[in-house]
Structures are given as C-alpha cells and as structure tokens.
C-alpha positions in Angstrom: -6.9 -11.4 34.8 -7.6 -8.0 33.6 -8.7 -7.7 29.9 -9.7 -4.1 29.8 -8.5 -1.0 31.2 -10.0 2.7 31.3 -8.0 5.8 30.7 -9.2 9.0 30.3 -12.8 7.6 30.5 -12.5 5.4 27.5 -11.9 1.7 27.4 -9.0 0.1 26.2 -9.0 -3.5 25.3 -6.2 -5.9 26.6 -3.1 -6.5 24.3 -3.8 -10.0 23.2 -7.1 -8.7 21.8 -5.4 -5.5 20.3 -2.9 -7.9 18.4 -5.8 -9.9 17.1 -7.1 -6.7 15.9 -3.9 -5.6 14.2 -4.0 -9.1 12.2 -7.4 -9.0 11.4 -7.6 -5.7 9.6 -5.2 -6.8 6.9 -6.9 -9.7 6.3 -10.0 -8.1 5.6 -8.1 -5.8 3.3 -7.1 -8.7 1.2 -10.6 -10.3 1.2 -11.7 -6.9 -0.1 -9.3 -6.8 -2.6 -10.2 -10.3 -3.9 -13.9 -9.2 -4.1 -12.7 -5.9 -6.1 -10.7 -8.0 -8.6 -13.1 -10.7 -8.9 -16.4 -8.2 -9.4 -14.9 -5.0 -10.5 -17.5 -3.1 -8.5 -19.6 -4.1 -5.5 -22.7 -3.9 -7.7 -22.6 -7.7 -8.6 -22.1 -8.9 -4.9 -23.4 -6.2 -2.7 -24.0 -8.7 0.2 -20.4 -10.1 0.4 -19.0 -6.7 -0.3 -21.2 -5.0 2.4 -20.3 -7.9 5.1 -16.5 -7.6 4.3 -16.8 -3.5 4.7 -18.8 -3.8 7.6 -16.3 -6.0 9.0 -13.8 -3.7 8.4 -15.3 -0.7 9.7 -15.8 -2.5 12.9 -12.6 -3.7 13.2 -11.3 0.1 12.7 -13.5 1.3 15.2 -12.3 -1.2 17.5 -8.8 -0.4 17.0 -9.5 3.3 17.7 -10.6 2.2 21.0 -7.8 0.2 21.6 -4.9 1.6 19.9 -5.8 5.0 18.6 -4.7 4.5 15.1 -8.3 4.7 13.5 -7.2 7.5 11.2 -4.2 6.0 9.8 -6.0 2.4 9.4 -8.9 4.3 7.7 -6.5 6.1 5.3 -5.0 3.0 4.4 -7.8 0.8 3.5 -9.7 3.5 2.2 -7.1 4.3 -0.3 -6.6 0.9 -1.3 -10.4 0.3 -2.1 -10.8 3.6 -3.5 -7.9 2.7 -5.9 -9.0 -0.7 -6.6 -12.3 0.5 -7.8 -11.8 3.9 -9.7 -8.7 2.1 -11.4 -11.0 0.0 -13.2 -12.4 2.9 -15.0 -8.8 4.4 -16.2 -9.1 3.0 -19.7 -12.4 4.4 -20.6 -11.1 8.0 -20.7 -10.8 7.9 -24.8 -6.9 8.7 -24.5 -5.0 6.5 -26.7 -3.0 3.8 -25.2 0.7 4.1 -25.1 2.5 1.2 -27.4 5.0 1.7 -29.8 6.7 4.8 -28.0 7.2 2.4 -25.0 8.6 -0.3 -27.1 11.1 2.4 -28.8 12.0 3.8 -25.2 12.6 0.3 -24.0 15.0 -0.7 -27.0 16.6 2.7 -26.5 17.2 2.0 -22.9 18.4 -1.5 -23.2 20.5 -0.9 -26.1 18.5 -1.9 -28.9 16.8 -5.2 -27.6 13.7 -5.6 -25.2 14.5 -7.3 -22.0 11.3 -9.1 -21.6 11.7 -10.4 -25.3 15.4 -11.6 -24.6 14.5 -13.4 -21.1 11.6 -15.4 -22.5 13.8 -16.2 -25.6 16.6 -17.6 -23.3 14.8 -19.0 -20.5 11.0 -19.9 -21.2 9.9 -22.8 -22.7 6.0 -22.8 -23.6 6.1 -26.7 -23.8 6.9 -27.0 -20.4 6.5 -24.8 -17.2 9.5 -24.9 -15.1 10.4 -23.9 -11.4 11.6 -20.5 -12.7 8.2 -19.6 -14.4 6.4 -20.8 -11.0 8.7 -18.8 -8.6 8.3 -15.5 -10.8 4.6 -16.0 -11.1 4.0 -16.6 -7.0 6.5 -13.7 -6.6 4.1 -11.6 -8.9 1.1 -12.7 -6.7 2.8 -11.9 -3.4 2.1 -8.0 -4.3 -1.5 -8.8 -3.3 -0.8 -10.3 0.4 2.6 -9.2 1.8 2.2 -5.4 1.6 -0.7 -5.8 4.1 1.1 -8.2 6.2 3.9 -6.0 6.8 1.3 -3.0 7.6 0.1 -5.4 10.6 3.7 -6.1 11.5 4.8 -2.3 11.9 1.2 -1.8 13.4 2.2 -4.2 16.0 5.6 -4.0 16.6 7.2 -0.9 15.0 4.3 1.7 15.7 6.6 4.7 15.0 7.0 3.5 11.5 3.4 2.9 10.5 2.4 6.3 9.8 5.4 6.6 7.6 4.4 3.5 5.8 1.0 4.7 5.4 1.5 7.9 4.1 4.1 6.4 1.6 1.5 3.6 0.4 -1.4 6.1 -0.2 1.0 8.5 -2.1 2.2 5.7 -4.2 -1.4 4.7 -4.9 -2.5 8.1 -5.6 0.2 9.0 -8.1 -0.4 5.5 -9.7 -4.1 6.0 -10.4 -3.4 9.5 -12.0 -0.7 8.3 -14.4 -3.3 5.5 -15.2 -5.7 7.9 -16.2 -3.5 10.5 -18.1 -1.0 8.1 -19.4 -2.6 4.8 -20.1 0.2 2.1 -21.0 0.2 -1.5 -22.4 2.2 -4.1 -20.8 4.8 -6.0 -23.3 2.2 -9.2 -23.6 -0.7 -6.7 -24.4 1.7 -5.1 -26.9 2.9 -8.4 -28.6 -0.9 -9.1 -29.2 -1.1 -5.9 -31.3 2.3 -6.8 -33.4 4.2 -4.1 -32.2 6.4 -6.1 -30.3 7.9 -9.3 -30.7 5.9 -12.5 -29.5 6.0 -12.5 -25.6 4.2 -14.9 -23.6 2.0 -14.1 -20.6 3.6 -16.5 -18.3 1.3 -15.9 -15.6 -1.5 -17.4 -17.5 0.4 -20.5 -18.5 1.1 -21.1 -14.5 -2.2 -20.3 -13.4 -3.8 -22.7 -16.0 -1.5 -25.4 -15.0 -3.2 -25.1 -11.4 -6.7 -24.7 -12.6 -7.8 -23.7 -16.0 -11.2 -22.4 -15.5 -10.3 -20.9 -12.3 -7.6 -18.9 -13.5 -9.4 -18.1 -16.8 -12.0 -16.4 -14.5 -9.6 -14.6 -12.3 -7.7 -13.3 -15.4 -10.8 -12.2 -17.4 -11.7 -10.0 -14.2 -8.2 -8.7 -13.8 -8.0 -7.8 -17.3 -11.5 -6.0 -17.4 -10.2 -4.0 -14.1 -7.6 -2.2 -16.3 -5.4 -3.7 -18.7 -3.4 -0.6 -19.7 -2.0 0.8 -16.3 1.8 -0.6 -16.7 3.3 2.7 -16.3 4.5 3.2 -13.4 4.6 -0.1 -12.2 2.8 -0.1 -8.9 3.9 -3.6 -7.9 7.3 -2.2 -7.9 6.6 0.8 -6.0 4.9 -0.6 -3.2 7.7 -3.4 -3.2 10.1 -0.5 -2.7 8.0 1.0 0.0 8.4 -2.3 2.0 12.3 -1.9 1.1 12.8 1.5 2.6 10.8 1.1 5.9 12.3 -2.4 6.5 15.7 -1.0 6.6 14.5 1.4 9.1 13.6 -1.5 11.3 16.9 -3.3 11.1 19.7 -4.3 8.4 18.4 -8.2 8.5 14.7 -7.5 7.4 15.9 -4.9 4.7 18.6 -7.4 3.3 15.4 -9.8 3.2 13.3 -7.1 1.5 16.2 -6.0 -1.0 16.3 -9.7 -2.2 12.4 -9.6 -2.5 12.3 -6.5 -4.6 15.1 -8.0 -6.9 13.1 -11.2 -7.4 9.9 -8.8 -8.0 11.8 -6.6 -10.5 13.2 -10.1 -12.5 9.6 -11.4 -12.1 7.7 -8.4 -13.7 9.8 -8.1 -16.5 10.0 -12.0 -17.1 6.8 -12.5 -16.9 5.9 -9.9 -19.5 4.1 -7.6 -17.1 6.1 -4.7 -16.9 9.2 -3.3 -19.5 12.2 -2.2 -17.4 11.2 1.3 -17.8 8.0 0.9 -16.0 10.0 -0.8 -13.0 12.4 2.0 -13.0 9.5 4.5 -13.1 7.9 3.0 -9.9 11.2 2.8 -8.1 11.8 6.6 -8.7 8.1 7.5 -7.6 8.4 5.7 -4.5 11.9 7.1 -3.8 10.7 10.8 -4.5 7.8 10.4 -2.2 9.9 9.0 0.6 12.3 12.0 0.2 9.4 14.5 0.2 7.9 12.9 2.9 10.5 12.6 5.0 11.4 16.5 4.4 7.9 17.4 5.4 7.9 15.2 8.7 11.1 16.5 9.6 9.7 20.0 9.3 6.5 19.0 11.3 8.7 17.7 14.1 11.0 20.6 14.1 7.8 23.0 14.5 8.1 24.3 17.9 5.0 23.8 19.9 3.5 26.3 22.2 4.7 26.3 25.7 1.9 26.4 28.6 1.9 29.9 29.9 2.6 30.1 33.7 -0.2 31.3 35.6 0.6 34.1 38.1 -1.4 33.2 41.1 -1.0 36.9 42.4 -3.5 37.9 39.6 -6.0 35.0 40.2 -8.5 36.6 42.8 -9.1 33.2 44.5 -5.5 32.8 45.4 -4.8 36.5 47.0 -4.8 36.0 50.9 -8.1 37.3 52.4 -7.3 40.4 54.6 -7.8 39.8 58.5 -10.5 41.6 60.1 -9.9 44.5 61.9 -9.2 43.9 66.1 -11.9 44.3 68.3 -11.2 47.4 71.0 -9.8 45.9 74.2 -9.1 42.4 72.4 -5.2 41.5 73.0 -3.0 42.3 70.4 
C-alpha cells in the first residue's frame, strides 16, 4: 500500500498519518496549556516545556509537508502560548483594578440586583455540592479542551473553515490580552472578598476540593497567580461564541449543539461567580464584531481580481518564427 506520494518534488504523507497529525497538534496544545497554567512560565520546568514545544514544532512541520497549513497552525498555537504567558503579567502594570464600578454597572444592567448573588442564593448550598454545581464546573473546565478539539475537526473535515476559525481565535485572544492590561477587572468572587459585593462562593473551588483538595489547591493557586483580574471581557465566552458561529457554518445540527453549549457556558460562568453578565455580553459582542470585520475582509480579499496570464504572441518569439528557406541552386528542379 502506498503511504506517501510526491507532488512538485515535495513528499506528502498518506491520509491516515495526516489525520493523526491533525489530532496530535491540539493534544499537544492542551498539554502546553496545562504546563503554562501550572508553572506560569517555562522557567520552572524547562525540560518538560522544551519537550512539548519541540513536539509541537515537529508536528506543525510535518503538517506543513503533508497538508500545507503550517502557517495557520503556527499562528494558532503561537497565539495561544503567547496569550497564556503574557497574560500572567497583566496584573502587574500598577493600574487600579475595577471592582465597585463593575458592581454598579451590573446592578444597573440587572435592575438593581447582581445575577451571581441571586443565582447562588437560590441554587447553591455550601453544605452540599449538587449536580448543578458539578455540571457548571465541568462546563467551565471544558474551555481548556473543547476549542482545540473543534479546531482539529475543522482542520480534518472542514478545511475551508479552518482559516476563519484561526483568525477569529487569534483576534479574540489579542483583544482579550490588550483589555487585561488596560482594564484589569475583578470577578464576582474576588469582589466579594473585598466587601464591595454581597458574599458569593467560588463554586469551582468547592467542586475541585471535593475531587482532590490538595491537587485542586495547587491548580487554583497557579491559576490565580497567572492573573486573577482578567474578567473583562470573558474570554471563555468569546471563544465559545467562535465555536458557535463556525459550527453554524458547518451545519444546523452542530450549530444547535453549539448554541446549547454556549447557553450552558454563559449560565455556568455567572453562577460560578467567575464572571458578571456584563463580562459575558462583552465577550459575545467582541467575537461578533471581529466576525463581521473578518467576514468583510475575507469577502473583499476574495473579490480582488487576480492578474490574468498575459497571452504570448508566438510571432514575437524568435524561436517560434519559421526559418527562411535556403535559395534554390541553379539548375535544381523548382
């Protein structure tokens, strides 16, 4: 069975290996994400980080040879890694964290109440962790895996949408990173610790402690040290909306599932005290604005006329002109 072929002098790997590469790349991204979350920077575990990054480089290089999408994968993975590293320093600029103004804005938006406080008052019992607490927490955690799985699916099955997804993904991360530096914002659970918001529980911590107290405490400390004041806009929600918009371009069934996922994500982020409704709306509007802008740019790019090949006039090419016949010799038959 033929496992590789050559086109234009470049070897292309067979379809089965190409699909394996497409799956391996997002898996390595997830591992790199875990290292970045746990260690904040690669300085603490340079060997582990080096192995993961090296593996990612090899995978993207092989993808370039087999599928020709190196630049998109490099942009996707590089943006995510850069966002994870640089974001950890956004709370060290000296800019005052926005707390009370966000509480006031949330009350104005919700007609005098804070949805997180109301939801936890009605649904959360700190004495007993329920199914809703677990479901909301697992939905929140899915943000670290599902977008990469969806990227692999697009790469393998819907290649024409992969570029659009990557550009949106990078745009959201860039906008979220810039906002984190110029507008540090505390989530509801952090606002409660300052006394500027009625008491709320960090439900994610309650569920994580139920699974493994020591392990979750380690994860939580590392995540908080990465940047505890990057709540505005909600990047969790913004990335989820990217999945939603692209899923509807695949088919209505997948779009419907993505819509249900987005609703669950929005509810979970507010209920868990990770974000205000204001943060959720900001994340949604950010993605929609970038999607519209990118669609207009792609439409304009596709409409640009490509220079047509100039037809060659063979009469102007010396080699194409017929050679003159030699003069006939005297006495030769005409």
